[in-house]
C-alpha positions as a printed Julia matrix, in Angstrom:
129×3 Matrix{Float64}:
  -0.07  -5.05  -20.24
   0.85  -1.61  -18.61
  -1.93  -0.61  -16.05
  -3.66   3.06  -16.52
  -5.38   5.36  -14.16
  -7.44   7.62  -15.32
  -8.34  11.15  -13.97
 -12.3   12.47  -14.84
 -12.92  16.34  -14.28
 -16.72  15.37  -14.42
 -17.65  16.59  -17.68
 -20.32  14.64  -19.51
 -18.31  15.61  -22.63
 -15.56  12.96  -21.7
 -18.01  10.26  -21.84
 -20.1   11.65  -24.86
 -16.41  12.19  -26.6
 -14.4    9.11  -24.78
 -11.74  10.73  -23.28
 -10.28  11.87  -20.08
  -8.47  14.81  -18.26
  -5.46  12.65  -17.57
  -4.2    9.36  -18.0
  -1.66   7.9   -16.52
   0.54   4.74  -18.12
   3.54   3.38  -16.2
   5.32   6.66  -15.33
   4.09   8.95  -17.95
   1.07  11.19  -17.43
  -0.56  13.29  -20.46
  -3.2   15.45  -19.27
  -5.55  16.12  -22.35
  -6.62  19.75  -23.74
  -7.4   21.72  -21.08
  -9.48  25.11  -21.63
 -11.06  27.6   -19.14
 -14.23  26.01  -18.84
 -16.51  24.89  -16.01
 -17.97  21.4   -15.53
 -20.77  22.39  -17.73
 -18.74  23.77  -20.59
 -19.13  27.19  -19.94
 -16.42  29.3   -20.99
 -14.65  31.0   -17.94
 -12.5   34.59  -18.5
 -14.4   35.38  -21.8
 -12.04  37.72  -23.45
  -8.98  37.46  -20.74
  -6.13  35.48  -22.32
  -4.06  35.77  -19.1
  -6.82  34.73  -16.82
  -7.92  31.52  -19.17
  -4.22  30.61  -19.22
  -3.84  30.61  -15.26
  -7.42  29.02  -14.92
  -5.88  26.28  -16.96
  -2.79  25.5   -15.41
  -4.7   25.45  -12.4
  -6.88  22.79  -13.95
  -3.81  21.21  -15.3
  -2.02  21.17  -11.75
  -5.34  19.59  -10.47
  -5.31  16.46  -12.74
  -1.41  15.96  -11.85
  -2.2   15.84   -8.32
  -4.89  13.49   -8.86
  -2.16  10.96  -10.19
   0.24  12.09   -6.8
   2.17  14.49   -9.41
   2.86  18.13  -10.07
   3.81  20.45  -12.13
   7.33  20.05  -11.39
   6.92  16.81  -13.29
   5.97  18.38  -16.86
   8.35  17.66  -19.82
   6.05  19.19  -22.21
   3.64  21.77  -22.92
   1.69  22.25  -26.05
  -0.55  25.59  -26.23
  -3.05  26.3   -28.73
  -3.88  30.12  -28.99
  -6.68  31.43  -31.1
  -5.15  35.16  -31.39
  -1.33  35.82  -32.44
  -1.87  39.38  -30.14
  -2.06  37.25  -27.06
   1.45  35.01  -27.29
   3.23  37.32  -25.15
   0.85  37.3   -22.54
   0.77  33.56  -22.35
   4.1   32.88  -22.54
   4.53  35.2   -19.31
   1.95  33.3   -17.84
   3.63  30.18  -18.77
   6.7   31.6   -17.24
   5.16  31.86  -13.9
   4.23  28.42  -13.47
   7.36  26.97  -15.24
  10.04  29.72  -15.17
  12.22  26.55  -13.11
  11.01  23.67  -14.47
  11.63  24.41  -17.89
   9.41  22.17  -19.88
   9.85  21.53  -23.68
   6.72  23.95  -24.81
   5.04  24.94  -28.2
   2.76  27.65  -28.78
   0.82  27.82  -32.13
  -1.95  30.06  -33.36
  -4.93  27.9   -35.06
  -7.62  29.18  -36.55
 -10.02  28.32  -33.71
 -11.12  26.27  -30.81
 -14.51  24.61  -30.51
 -15.89  27.31  -28.85
 -15.07  30.81  -30.37
 -14.71  32.31  -26.7
 -12.02  29.72  -25.78
  -8.66  31.59  -26.25
  -6.33  28.51  -25.52
  -6.07  24.88  -24.68
  -3.34  23.43  -23.3
  -1.87  20.08  -23.07
   0.86  18.86  -21.06
   2.68  15.54  -19.96
   4.64  14.58  -17.33
   7.51  12.09  -16.34
   7.19  10.68  -12.76
   9.51   8.75  -10.56
């Protein structure tokens, strides 16, 4: 059986819903859908998709770091935006973080997330040597 290493962000939602912020299995890391929220679940940067995106990638970078990885190991991003009008700005921020890494990426517009103030949710996969 392959060893699983879990990372928690410390929010109470992880235990309730039975998930981890990130999980490393072998040399693959999966980072769960990440939003711009604080440890109590309060949405940060309300109404600002650019700042929410930056917060999200910062949280993802922290989770990867806890597993001895970094954004440079990311091979796939999946982004779920709630407003089509924000997609150009979201893609630009994605480019700020990944312009040299260039992972496979998906950006879709969804009806809503679990909190209507969340404008974006992102999940990533990374492979480390």
